[in-house]
Structures are given as C-alpha cells and as structure tokens.
C-alpha atoms as one frame of an Amber mdcrd trajectory, in Angstrom:
protein
 -37.231  27.910 -49.429 -38.978  26.819 -46.508 -37.900  23.210 -47.088 -34.172
  24.013 -47.688 -34.200  26.177 -44.282 -36.003  23.276 -42.447 -33.203  21.221
 -43.757 -30.540  23.506 -42.988 -32.037  23.848 -39.333 -32.014  20.103 -39.041
 -28.511  19.600 -40.450 -27.678  22.266 -37.602 -29.358  20.573 -34.758 -27.645
  17.407 -35.707 -24.365  18.699 -36.027 -24.834  20.336 -32.666 -25.801  17.414
 -31.062 -23.101  15.333 -32.729 -20.312  17.764 -31.705 -21.552  17.716 -28.182
 -22.453  13.883 -27.978 -18.997  13.033 -26.081 -19.855  15.824 -23.416 -23.507
  14.669 -22.894 -22.246  11.137 -22.436 -19.697  11.791 -20.011 -22.113  14.033
 -17.975 -24.664  10.969 -18.095 -21.745   8.403 -17.068 -20.723  10.510 -13.986
 -24.562  10.798 -13.104 -24.863   6.898 -13.305 -21.501   6.521 -11.441 -22.659
   8.833  -8.554 -25.888   6.958  -8.211 -24.236   3.726  -7.658 -21.723   5.023
  -5.498 -23.548   7.269  -3.068 -26.748   5.018  -2.905 -26.884   4.018   0.773
 -23.508   5.093   1.559 -24.357   5.271   5.472 -24.815   1.667   5.257 -23.751
  -0.130   7.329 -23.140   2.127   9.890 -20.641   0.545  11.221 -16.642  -0.069
  10.729 -16.261  -2.448   7.782 -12.949  -4.650   6.882  -9.973  -1.980   6.584
 -11.880   0.954   7.781 -10.686  -0.200  11.153  -6.841   0.633   9.935  -7.261
   3.854   7.610 -10.324   5.312   9.646  -7.968   5.032  12.808  -5.163   6.520
  10.664  -7.450   9.423   9.683  -7.879   9.988  13.659  -4.328   9.921  14.302
  -3.815  12.812  11.679  -6.497  14.840  12.994  -4.868  14.517  16.830  -1.550
  14.768  15.174  -0.200  11.549  16.641   2.500   9.603  15.437   1.801   6.008
  13.864   3.550   3.346  12.031   1.907   1.984   8.769   3.916   0.177   5.507
   2.369   2.567   3.458   3.269   6.150   2.447   1.187   8.904   3.973  -1.036
  10.679   1.226  -3.722   8.225   1.129  -4.322   8.313   5.050  -3.223  12.172
   5.192  -6.295  12.885   2.808  -8.685  10.860   4.760  -7.806  12.865   7.754
  -7.717  16.228   6.279 -11.189  15.438   4.899 -12.490  13.890   8.235 -11.415
  17.559   9.864 -13.017  19.519   7.149 -16.471  17.741   7.621 -16.644  18.069
  11.301 -15.011  14.518  12.566 -12.762  15.437  15.648 -10.722  12.290  15.693
 -12.337  10.643  18.688 -13.813   7.308  17.330 -11.327   4.566  18.002 -11.831
   2.472  14.664 -10.936  -0.459  17.015 -12.199  -3.536  14.853 -14.854  -4.311
  12.183 -18.259  -4.115  13.234 -17.854  -1.225  15.746 -20.839   1.414  15.197
 -20.207   4.858  14.499 -22.757   5.993  17.175 -23.216   9.670  16.040 -19.465
  10.110  14.952 -19.136  12.164  12.048 -16.937   9.763   9.956 -19.467   9.743
   6.737 -17.138  12.498   5.060 -14.487  10.440   4.739 -16.832   7.512   3.089
 -17.979  10.353   0.652 -14.593  11.432  -0.151 -13.379   7.626  -1.016 -16.713
   7.215  -3.018 -16.353  10.557  -4.895 -12.752   9.685  -6.062 -14.316   6.394
  -7.145 -16.588   8.317  -9.497 -13.799   9.962 -10.788 -12.233   6.997 -11.581
 -14.885   5.612 -14.013 -14.694   9.436 -15.708 -10.951   8.690 -16.211 -11.902
   5.290 -17.817 -14.144   7.058 -20.265 -11.642   9.811 -20.959  -8.937   7.661
 -21.554 -10.595   5.311 -23.852 -11.987   8.510 -25.566  -8.628   9.834 -26.410
  -7.340   6.334 -27.607 -10.206   5.779 -29.720 -12.121   8.995 -30.438 -15.395
   6.829 -30.247 -18.318   7.516 -28.087 -19.711   3.876 -28.197 -16.364   2.369
 -26.951 -16.008   5.004 -24.286 -19.508   4.478 -23.079 -19.243   0.592 -23.112
 -15.559   0.612 -20.906 -17.457   3.204 -18.378 -20.499   1.022 -18.156 -18.154
  -2.053 -17.296 -16.647   0.071 -14.517 -19.904   1.693 -13.484 -21.865  -1.342
 -13.037 -19.165  -3.668 -11.937 -20.273  -4.624  -7.904 -16.574  -5.194  -7.082
 -15.693  -1.550  -7.969 -18.629  -0.163  -6.430 -18.206  -1.617  -3.246 -14.328
  -0.929  -2.925 -15.352   2.735  -3.671 -17.906   2.911  -0.859 -15.444   2.547
   2.214 -12.757   4.516   3.998  -9.905   2.527   2.015  -6.820   3.500   0.258
  -7.835   1.992  -3.067 -10.047   4.424  -4.447  -7.475   7.067  -3.668  -4.622
   5.213  -5.219  -6.823   3.926  -8.389  -7.511   7.539  -8.773  -4.177   8.753
  -9.038  -3.452   5.679 -11.264  -6.071   6.491 -13.972  -5.259  10.201 -13.357
  -1.709   9.352 -14.378  -2.806   7.308 -17.451  -4.966  10.079 -18.654  -2.442
  12.587 -18.288   0.304  10.462 -20.112  -2.144   9.600 -22.907  -3.085  13.518
 -23.086   0.799  14.623 -23.340   1.462  11.791 -25.955  -1.399  13.323 -28.106
   0.114  16.748 -27.728   3.138  15.336 -29.612   2.539  17.388 -32.655   2.755
  20.396 -30.353   5.914  20.309 -28.549   6.623  22.848 -26.001   3.180  24.513
 -26.302   1.264  25.490 -23.083  -1.003  22.192 -23.239   2.155  20.221 -23.860
   3.918  21.624 -20.648   0.580  21.323 -18.670  -0.235  17.621 -19.491   3.726
  16.480 -18.919   3.917  18.729 -15.498   0.334  17.087 -14.551   1.647  13.647
 -15.423   4.697  13.960 -13.009   2.492  15.443 -10.162  -0.269  12.193 -10.720
   2.730   9.912 -10.633   4.390  11.473  -7.297   0.837  11.232  -5.623   0.114
   7.594  -6.884   3.531   6.161  -5.318   2.458   8.391  -2.131  -0.131   6.568
  -1.720   0.880   2.809  -2.129   4.262   1.518  -3.393   2.581  -0.198  -6.133
   1.845   2.951  -7.632   5.211   2.152  -8.786   3.474  -0.070 -11.464   1.922
   3.087 -13.344   5.360   4.814 -12.887   6.905   1.842 -14.953   3.815   2.014
 -17.511   4.684   6.102 -17.958   8.207   5.249 -17.858   7.838   2.904 -20.729
   5.647   5.152 -22.909   8.126   7.777 -22.656  10.961   5.911 -23.761   9.182
   4.798 -26.773   8.255   8.388 -27.455  12.035   9.298 -27.322  12.596   6.187
 -29.407  10.125   7.889 -31.905  11.944  11.351 -31.655  15.245   9.747 -32.425
  14.041   8.537 -35.591  13.055  12.305 -36.660  16.092  13.273 -38.817  14.459
  16.575 -38.813  15.563  16.761 -35.245  18.995  17.858 -34.026  20.913  16.387
 -31.086  20.183  19.609 -29.339  16.388  19.314 -29.819  16.491  15.719 -28.773
  18.494  16.464 -25.356  15.761  19.443 -24.843  13.186  16.657 -25.373  14.849
  14.524 -22.915  15.450  16.911 -20.218  11.803  18.290 -20.519  10.580  14.496
 -19.731  13.441  14.064 -17.119  12.459  16.971 -15.281   8.702  16.613 -15.116
   8.593  12.753 -14.952  11.474  12.118 -12.568  11.975  15.360 -10.325   8.494
  16.455 -10.189   7.434  13.099  -8.681  10.558  12.960  -6.371   9.591  16.814
  -5.062   5.867  15.875  -4.988   6.465  12.710  -2.855   9.428  14.236  -0.776
   6.852  17.379  -0.079   4.106  15.005   1.233   6.507  13.237   3.445   7.616
  16.539   4.671   3.956  17.336   5.513   3.274  14.035   7.061   6.124  14.446
   9.310   5.427  17.919  10.148   1.558  16.881  11.215   2.419  13.784  12.872
   4.629  15.751  15.635   3.292  13.855  18.697   4.133  10.500  20.356   1.871
   7.506  19.679   1.937   3.746  19.384   4.172   3.689  16.418   7.285   5.471
  18.240   8.964   1.753  18.940   9.341   0.812  15.285  11.876   4.092  14.966
  15.203   5.062  16.445  15.982   6.736  19.543  17.179   9.868  17.598  13.790
   9.576  15.337  11.820   9.247  18.601  13.678  12.256  20.058  11.497  14.516
  17.532   8.222  13.437  18.976   6.408  15.415  21.549   5.539  13.486  24.651
   8.115  10.888  23.897  10.755  10.228  26.944  13.459  11.105  24.755  12.022
  14.467  23.775  13.650  17.022  25.621  14.671  14.132  27.754  14.859  14.649
  31.393  16.458  11.629  32.263  19.653  10.276  33.980  22.484  10.621  31.486
  24.595   7.802  32.491  23.958   4.377  33.332  24.419   3.202  36.959  24.502
  -0.493  38.517  20.495  -1.105  39.153  19.553   0.939  36.312  16.439  -0.303
  34.414  16.731   0.291  30.811  15.295  -0.686  27.292  17.862  -1.700  24.752
  17.426  -0.671  21.131  19.029  -2.698  18.067  21.129   0.470  16.243  20.447
  -0.763  12.761  17.830   1.097  10.555  14.464  -0.448  11.773  16.165  -1.934
  14.924  13.519  -2.918  17.574  13.885  -3.323  21.692  15.244  -5.878  23.004
  12.801  -8.349  24.715  11.808 -11.380  26.571   8.500 -13.212  27.896   7.922
 -16.259  29.578   7.585 -18.650  26.975  10.238 -21.316  26.329  12.030 -22.147
  23.325  10.458 -25.356  21.854  11.995 -28.708  21.699  11.650 -29.289  17.933
  14.235 -26.345  17.673  16.509 -26.159  20.674  17.843 -28.635  23.013  17.770
 -25.965  25.718  14.223 -25.238  26.507  15.161 -21.994  28.081  13.065 -18.480
  27.981  13.045 -17.031  24.518  14.727 -13.446  23.801  13.391 -11.493  20.648
  13.337  -8.008  19.684  10.101  -6.540  19.340   8.945  -3.027  17.989   6.033
  -2.322  20.720   6.960  -1.122  24.084   5.788  -2.869  26.952   6.924  -3.967
  30.326   8.865  -7.456  28.911  11.562  -4.973  27.193  12.978  -3.900  30.736
  16.402  -5.409  31.769  18.250  -4.368  34.943  22.069  -3.697  34.869  23.817
  -5.686  37.505  27.256  -6.416  38.193  28.389 -10.016  37.121  29.776 -11.075
  40.320  27.526  -9.357  42.973  23.663  -9.513  43.442  22.443  -6.005  43.424
  20.712  -4.281  46.369  20.015  -0.508  46.790  22.085   0.016  49.700  25.306
  -0.497  47.821  27.252   2.567  46.945  26.319   3.978  43.627  28.413   3.065
  40.898  28.196   3.594  37.331  28.627   0.956  34.376  32.036   1.655  32.424
  33.100   0.753  29.214  34.647  -2.643  29.214  32.865  -3.623  32.136  31.517
  -7.238  32.821  27.623  -7.233  33.634  24.700  -9.047  33.899  21.170  -8.063
  32.147  18.625  -9.346  34.561  14.864  -9.367  32.631  12.775  -7.640  35.127
   9.496  -9.025  34.232  10.679 -12.970  34.953  13.906 -12.392  37.141  16.217
 -14.333  34.570  19.406 -13.242  33.175  20.185 -12.629  29.529  22.334 -15.932
  28.739  24.048 -17.452  25.830  25.769 -20.777  25.485  27.258 -23.070  22.408
  23.872 -24.083  21.047  22.770 -23.069  17.796  20.378 -20.481  17.340  16.991
 -21.822  16.084  16.498 -20.105  13.002  20.241 -18.734  12.073  22.119 -22.018
  12.436  25.714 -20.415  11.964  24.947 -18.254  15.493  24.282 -19.268  18.903
  21.252 -19.460  20.854  20.533 -16.397  23.231  17.987 -17.141  25.969  16.990
 -15.780  29.391  18.173 -18.051  32.463  18.071 -18.644  36.189  15.931 -17.956
  39.212  15.369 -14.734  40.841  18.325 -13.059  39.253  20.744 -16.073  39.972
  21.991 -18.365  36.957  25.749 -18.970  35.971  28.683 -17.581  34.378  27.095
 -17.943  30.612  24.946 -14.967  32.095  28.259 -12.786  31.744  28.381  -9.978
  28.983  31.293  -7.546  28.379  29.993  -3.993  27.674  32.079  -2.339  24.875
  31.149   1.212  23.822  32.177   2.122  20.502  34.899   4.584  19.523  34.868
   5.471  23.687  37.921   5.187  25.971  37.904   2.013  28.169  36.354   3.315
  31.521  34.631   5.925  30.224  30.698   5.835  31.603  27.890   4.622  29.401
  25.427   7.177  28.379  21.752   6.902  27.251  21.351   6.830  23.453  24.595
   8.250  22.669  26.812   5.351  23.353  26.772   2.863  20.756  27.277  -0.630
  22.404  28.545  -4.157  21.693  27.435  -7.050  24.288  29.984  -9.658  23.996
  29.278 -12.988  25.744  32.410 -13.326  28.258  32.738 -17.251  27.543  31.580
 -17.780  23.901  32.931 -14.489  22.587  30.158 -13.854  20.328  28.271 -10.651
  20.064  24.393 -10.082  20.836  22.821  -9.802  17.459  19.509  -8.953  15.524
  18.354  -8.849  12.413  15.341  -9.083   9.947  14.474 -12.667  10.298  11.065
 -13.531  11.887  10.679 -16.210  14.372   7.694 -18.671  13.643   4.353 -18.619
  15.196   6.059 -20.248  18.427   8.129 -16.963  18.908   5.030 -14.714  18.034
   6.459 -13.819  14.802   9.020 -11.466  16.597  12.694 -10.885  15.418  15.208
 -13.373  16.453  18.137 -12.587  18.551  21.278 -14.529  18.561  24.756 -14.263
  19.352  27.140 -13.856  16.361  30.740 -15.235  16.307  31.515 -12.418  14.117
  31.921  -9.790  16.677  32.198  -6.821  14.398  28.951  -7.338  12.493  27.074
  -4.028  11.697  23.572  -5.642  13.293  25.479  -6.285  16.615  25.458  -2.647
  17.826  22.942  -1.316  20.208  21.906   1.838  22.428  20.224   2.249  25.638
  16.897   4.135  24.881  14.837   4.190  28.052  16.392   4.469  31.682  15.006
   4.539  34.974  16.723   4.941  38.480  15.679   6.182  41.410  18.993   6.716
  43.068  19.876   9.297  39.993  18.920  12.835  39.519  17.260  13.314  36.080
  18.854  16.009  34.005  18.243  17.508  30.466  19.913  14.856  28.441  21.554
  16.252  25.178  19.905  13.634  22.919  20.610  13.831  19.120  17.543  14.655
  17.098  17.264  12.918  13.692  17.030  15.547  10.687  14.049  15.310   8.120
  16.460  13.529   5.680  17.345  11.190   8.140  14.012  10.583   9.191  12.712
  10.331   5.725  15.203   7.391   4.881  14.640   5.699   8.200  10.692   5.810
   7.462  11.356   4.326   4.301  13.372   1.570   5.749  11.012   0.868   8.484
   8.032   0.648   5.805   9.905  -1.581   3.278  10.638  -3.997   6.467   7.091
  -3.786   7.448   6.115  -4.963   4.062   8.069  -7.512   3.606   7.118  -8.895
   6.850   3.282  -9.226   5.410   3.438 -12.914   5.166   0.328 -15.086   4.967
  -0.500 -16.420   8.472  -1.693 -19.652   9.429  -5.503 -19.744   9.065  -5.715
 -15.941   7.480  -7.610 -15.693   4.239  -5.708 -14.495   1.388  -6.111 -15.160
  -2.340  -3.548 -15.961  -5.296  -3.106 -13.787  -8.385  -4.729 -16.163 -10.658
  -8.070 -15.858  -8.552  -8.633 -12.808  -9.699  -9.535 -12.520 -13.210 -11.863
 -15.405 -12.691 -13.606 -13.974  -9.765 -12.601 -17.439  -7.931 -13.116 -15.830
  -4.421 -14.029 -12.583  -3.051 -13.533 -10.422   0.353 -15.931 -10.235   3.155
 -16.170  -6.521   3.954 -18.915  -6.807   6.458 -20.038  -9.744   8.577 -23.155
 -10.587  10.765 -26.368 -10.011  10.181 -25.624  -7.090   7.560 -23.180  -8.874
   5.113 -21.041  -7.074   2.158 -18.897  -8.995  -0.265 -16.244  -7.396  -2.474
 -16.772  -9.871  -5.881 -16.325  -8.699  -9.204 -19.417  -9.074 -11.304 -18.796
 -12.650 -13.052 -20.270 -11.469 -16.280 -18.196  -8.408 -17.065 -15.229 -10.079
 -15.317 -15.647 -13.255 -17.411 -16.240 -11.080 -20.506 -13.188  -8.998 -19.637
 -11.090 -12.165 -19.349 -12.325 -13.404 -22.914 -11.426 -10.439 -24.538  -7.876
 -10.291 -23.031  -7.497 -13.952 -24.644  -9.288 -13.008 -27.600  -7.664  -9.732
 -28.377  -4.134 -11.216 -29.141  -5.302 -13.798 -31.273  -7.554 -11.491 -33.085
  -4.404  -9.099 -33.658  -2.227 -12.189 -34.796  -4.975 -13.359 -37.166  -5.220
  -9.817 -38.775  -1.395  -9.239 -38.822  -1.055 -12.521 -40.612  -3.285 -11.759
 -43.274  -1.747  -8.443 -43.734   1.595  -9.892 -44.162   0.218 -12.209 -46.819
  -1.488  -9.390 -48.220  -4.924 -10.657 -48.022  -5.810  -7.750 -46.125  -4.855
  -4.129 -45.807  -5.079  -2.517 -42.434  -7.437   0.452 -42.204  -6.450   3.249
 -40.377  -8.881   2.563 -37.515  -8.039  -1.031 -37.166  -4.433   0.411 -36.832
  -5.579   3.012 -33.804  -7.772   0.832 -32.051  -5.108  -2.127 -32.037  -2.384
   0.205 -30.985  -4.630   1.584 -28.256  -5.537  -1.876 -27.216  -1.722  -2.940
 -26.782  -1.050   0.346 -24.856  -3.904  -0.653 -22.576  -3.152  -4.182 -22.267
   0.606  -3.168 -21.029  -1.194  -1.302 -18.460  -3.139  -4.317 -17.569  -0.107
  -6.532 -17.297   1.878  -3.981 -15.501  -0.253  -3.779 -12.941  -1.173  -7.601
 -12.414   1.979  -9.971 -13.624   4.268  -8.414 -10.514   1.914  -9.939  -8.178
   2.824 -13.466  -9.046   6.655 -12.623  -7.979   5.474 -11.231  -4.301   6.034
 -13.125  -1.444   3.813 -11.056   0.759   0.129 -11.379   1.434  -2.114 -10.937
  -1.322  -5.957 -10.132  -1.244  -8.382  -9.573  -4.254  -8.473  -6.121  -4.114
  -5.050  -5.679  -5.405  -6.327  -6.588  -8.984  -8.716  -3.490  -9.584  -6.328
  -1.304 -11.275  -5.888  -3.889 -13.578  -9.669  -4.611 -14.176 -10.020  -0.815
 -14.774  -7.609  -1.425 -17.843  -9.387  -4.553 -18.951 -12.512  -2.649 -19.146
 -11.116  -0.298 -21.307  -9.699  -2.715 -23.604 -13.036  -4.802 -23.956 -14.947
  -1.457 -24.553 -12.600  -0.869 -27.559 -12.515  -4.528 -28.584 -16.456  -4.838
 -28.690 -16.783  -1.434 -30.622 -14.097  -2.951 -33.513 -16.127  -5.850 -33.589
 -19.723  -3.997 -33.829 -18.293  -1.810 -36.564 -16.458  -4.618 -38.434 -19.805
  -6.515 -38.656 -21.949  -3.859 -39.397 -19.485  -2.761 -42.392 -20.569  -5.952
 -43.765 -24.172  -4.823 -44.022 -25.427  -3.760 -47.668 -27.201  -0.388 -46.214
 -26.105   2.137 -43.864 -29.820   2.163 -42.307 -29.445  -1.565 -41.677 -25.988
  -1.031 -40.046 -27.511   1.346 -38.100 -30.099  -0.450 -36.719 -27.709  -3.711
 -36.336 -25.322  -1.218 -34.082 -28.216   0.261 -32.076 -29.509  -3.442 -31.188
 -25.994  -4.453 -30.259 -25.269  -1.664 -28.084 -28.515  -1.483 -26.527 -27.982
  -5.220 -25.647 -24.806  -4.820 -23.976 -25.782  -2.084 -21.858 -29.105  -3.950
 -20.803 -26.586  -7.067 -20.268 -24.313  -5.147 -18.105 -26.989  -3.131 -15.725
 -28.921  -6.434 -15.656 -26.034  -8.258 -14.297 -25.614  -5.714 -11.509 -29.149
  -5.642 -10.461 -28.770  -9.591 -10.106 -25.545  -9.312  -7.690 -26.692  -5.926
  -6.138 -26.907  -7.582  -2.658 -23.336  -8.356  -2.729 -22.831  -4.359  -2.746
 -25.647  -3.020  -0.843 -25.971  -5.666   1.477 -27.322  -8.943   2.445 -28.935
 -10.502   5.558 -31.055 -13.844   6.675 -29.441 -17.093   6.122 -26.196 -17.617
   4.055 -26.198 -18.904   0.202 -25.458 -22.479   1.711 -28.026 -22.548   4.353
 -31.688 -23.891   3.983 -34.445 -21.099   2.992 -31.691 -18.902   1.550 -32.540
 -16.029  -0.734 -28.831 -16.085  -2.231 -28.582 -19.777  -3.176 -29.140 -19.121
  -6.556 -26.573 -16.191  -6.578 -23.663 -18.929  -5.527 -22.421 -19.235  -8.986
 -19.174 -20.758  -7.850 -18.549 -22.858  -4.762 -15.563 -20.850  -3.730 -18.095
 -17.763  -2.996 -18.606 -17.229   0.657 -21.685 -15.883   0.610
C-alpha cells in the first residue's frame, strides 16, 4: 500500500513538473536574457553610434521641438516618452559618438531598449513553442538568441532596432496564435489574437518602414489561411465573406488606424519650430510655434529691395540656394557659381529682388513687385545674380544650366526673369506664401526648375536647379517663404496652415524622399547583404579606448547558415523518399517541416529585399532575419536529435543520448558567447592587428575590424 502511494506521489510530481516545464524553462530563459542585456549597461558612459541620432530625437520629443527624420515616429517617440518618465529633461545634446553623459539621466532610455530586447528573446521561445510544442526546440532557439553577441549588443543602446524587432516578433507571435485558433472561429481568443496581430503590425511599420516586411509575411499567412477556408465545403459564401471581413478589418484597417493615430500624436507633440522645418512646405511650417510663418507678422506683399527666400512648391521642395563654389569644368563649360536647392535654412538662401534695368537703392520710391514684371534676383551673400544661358545643366542634360553670375549685383541680360503668378491677374501684387510663381527666363524662355536629382559631391549633394524648356512643368512652381524689408510695415499675414491630413501626406513624401537619398557616400563604411549571414564584417559602436563591435557570434551564425542550407536539402530528401513509397512521413515530421518552412519564409522576406535596395545598408539590418533563423535551427536540431534517438534500442539509452546532445549544444552556445564577450561588453588596449594585443586570437576573419 505504501509502495503504491509512493508511486502515485512520484507520478503526480512528475506530471506536475512536466505540465509546468514550458513555463519554468520560459522563466529561466527570460532571467538569462536579462542577465546578458543588463550587465554593465551603463558602460560605456558616452554616446555610442546611432545614439547620437535617436537619443537626440528623444530629447526633441521631450522639448516638443519639430525635426526631420526618414523613419516613422513610434520608436523615437517611445524613447522620448521613457526618457521623460525616468527623469531625463531633454537637455543633453547627443552631438556625436563619444560625448560623455556627465550625469544626465539618459540610462532609462538604454534600459527601455534593453528590456524590449529581452522580450524579443521571449517571443523567440513562445513562437517556437507554438510551432513545435517542443521545450527542447524552444530552448535551443532561445539560447541562439540569448547568447549571440550581436543580438545582445544591438539591444543595449538607444536605438530603434530593439523596438522594431520587438514588434516584428510580437506580430509573428500574434499571427501564429491566431492561426492556431482556427478551430475556434469567432471565439474571444480568436478575435483577441487577430486584433493584437493588427495592432502589432501597425506598430512595426510605425517604427521603421522595413516593418512592411512582417506585414507581407502576415499577409501571405492570411491569404493561405483564406485559401484553406475556401476549400472547406461546409462553409457557405456568406461564412467566407465574414472570415474575409474580419481579417480585413483587423489586419488592414486596424494597422492603418494605429499608424495614423501615432502620426497624429507625433504631429501634436512636436508643435515647436526646430531644425527640420526647412524640409517642409510653407503651409506646414505655419503650424509650428516659433516659426516665422506661425501667426506671421511679416510684410504681406513683395517690393523691390525685399530680401526673400524662395521655396520650390512641390511636395518635399527645398529652398533656392547658392554658395561661392563654382561648377567644375568636368561638367560645365561655364565655371560660374553653383545654384541648388537646400532643405536647411541658412544665409545662403537669401535673394534680393531688383528691377531688371535699374540698380536698387533705398532712396528710390517704394514700388511693389507685380505679376508679369521682369526682375533680377541677387544672391545676398555673394552679390551675384541668378542667371541662365544656353549651356546644358550638369545632371539633367535636356535642361539648361542655372548659375549666379556678375559682380556686386551687375551682370548681363541673361540675369532677367519674368515673374508669373499662377491664376493671378497681370499687374497684381506678389504675396508671400499665397502667390504660386513661375520664374521664366527672359531670353531662353525656360522656367526655373527643381527636382529630386542630387548633385555629386562637388555640389555638396544638394538638389539640382535647372531651367526647364517645358515652362508649365509642375516642378517649375515656387513660392516666397521668408521676407525682410525695412521699408515695409509688418502685418498679420493670413497664411494658409496645412491640415493634419496634408501634413500626414507631406511627411511621408519627405520621408520617402529622404530614404531614397540615403546612398552610400564616398569613403563611408557600409556592408552588402551577402556579408551578413557569414559575419563577414561588423559595425563599430564605440571607438577609442573602449571599443564595442557589433558582430554576430560566428559559431552560432555559421550554424544557422548551415541549417538554412541543410533544411531544404533534408526536406527534399524526405519528400523524394515519401513520394517513392520508401518512407511514410510521421505527424511530427509533417508538423516540424511545416513550421520550418513558415519560419524560412519569414527569414527570406526580412532578408532578400535588401538585395534590391539602392540605399546605404548596414549589418544591423539582418537581425530580424537572424531571429527567424534561430527558430529554424532550434526546430531542425530538435528534429535531428529526436530522429537519431529513435534509432536507439532502449528508451534509457535514448534519454541519455538526448541529454548528452542537448547539454553539448548548450555548452557550445554559452562557451562561444564567453569567448567573444569582449565584443559586446568592451575591448581596451591594442587592436587585434597590433603587437601585444589580447584580441589577435579572436580575429577569425581578416575583415573583422577589432
């Protein structure tokens, strides 16, 4: 009797442990993740790499100062909000990498990113568990994420990447939870995971536009799920339409609403004028407190002698600009002064409006500029006139060159421009902002033009300005933005202010234009997509005496790469055997292969598109794909171990074999992390290629800059 009772108690304990093993392992995984991410988080106590951007953006959110950036707002807004909650007052400049924090309370923002990095690993465990129902596979996948030096490094600084990856992983988890609830349609959990999928997808693309990749991933999964439902003959067309509408609302409408709401908050918070104003239209700037156009008290109408700034009217248009540098002889016969458009506001954007045939002096009677007048535009800083002639433009050869020419305001008749106000009567006065203008060259009969084409390095990579023979082209439109004239009294100008919807659209045009201009610069350190899976080259996060180097743990990354190649081959091998009747696929095989293919798609969608991009690329772009590959590796290694274990004759031998395999895998993972720990937590002393360096033995590839 006692023996029976003892046996029952033993089974009860065993069942209890078995039932709670997934949760116990999850908690252990999370504690290990915290220990790697939070260890020495305050080192180095200075700005590292892109903290110079995103820490600064957080400061601007706290100060409510408007700025321009190529990314949507959620990541930066979250950093600023957490900084505010943790006592940071937004006064640290974040000027450049290496700047000491000197007591500023910025560590809360680092802790925020590090904790989100911990949740990314938690999602790796949960996703793998949902797909495989294997604690072993989930733990292996998680260990590949916990003890990867690169993933740890990327989580420890004030960056957008841990925030982006958090929402990519949460989107993936919510989608798989929703798909796993397919047998309980319209239940509370079904609706919950479908709704949370939409929220997570909206948040992912609200951090960076590459969040679109996880939306495509979720979209593919949804389409395949609907295709499955279409084959269910028990469902009527009305039922199918209900399923479609539920997914459309939660996976299309909800992300759009989340994204729009976050932009509304972004534009409401950043309501003060800042350095980013110049990238946006005059009507956009008129909504920013402190901007010259906000409740503007400027002279409304332009007179001769007025000093003005002139903005190209297209979306994302910049300010007419010149500087003392000349067009080089390699691109232009006439080595005259360059004219460009430039988004930043500076003194080189100011032009004086003069009559075409009379030198200006302030003793002349005041005379307003009228629609149809022939004028000259004198660059205030260099005293040269805006000029064009029958020479081809340096980049757009079908247009004519625009320069600044002359000396002390004196030039020739190629400095003459006819000012036309669109839809206004001839002879009407020219107003700031409201008058939409053409500047037509008097002799050549072409119109002043600007577009998105960037000049090369000799033109400071500013936008090209040309004279377009097609006078009515949409990019030939301009408006007067800034206006100074001591002879005119200021009045409260009625300047049109952009609505939220107009600001929303313009913000996206400007962001997309900014992204398209992110080309590799001469001498800039970039990387290629093929570099990433093989850890060909890393990224410097901190230089000087305390070096941090973003590089994946090569043992883990090369293992993942091996699995990415081996899995399709292994699947093909089993598929051929099954087709030939040599082997029946078990339920476990079918489930694990399906899980791996789904994750393989996630890996590919987040990686392959970078081969098609012309913008500058960096190593950190690969890390979402790396986490998908970790999950594939966890499931694949679990499948291999179980398959070989099944060949063993006795269950106790199989158990011993599996324990040895899993223990060995974990020890290799942890040991490799320890070997390369200095990449993550800091290196000091001579570099690896110098005498007496402690790191020479760690330089496994010559391309590693350690």
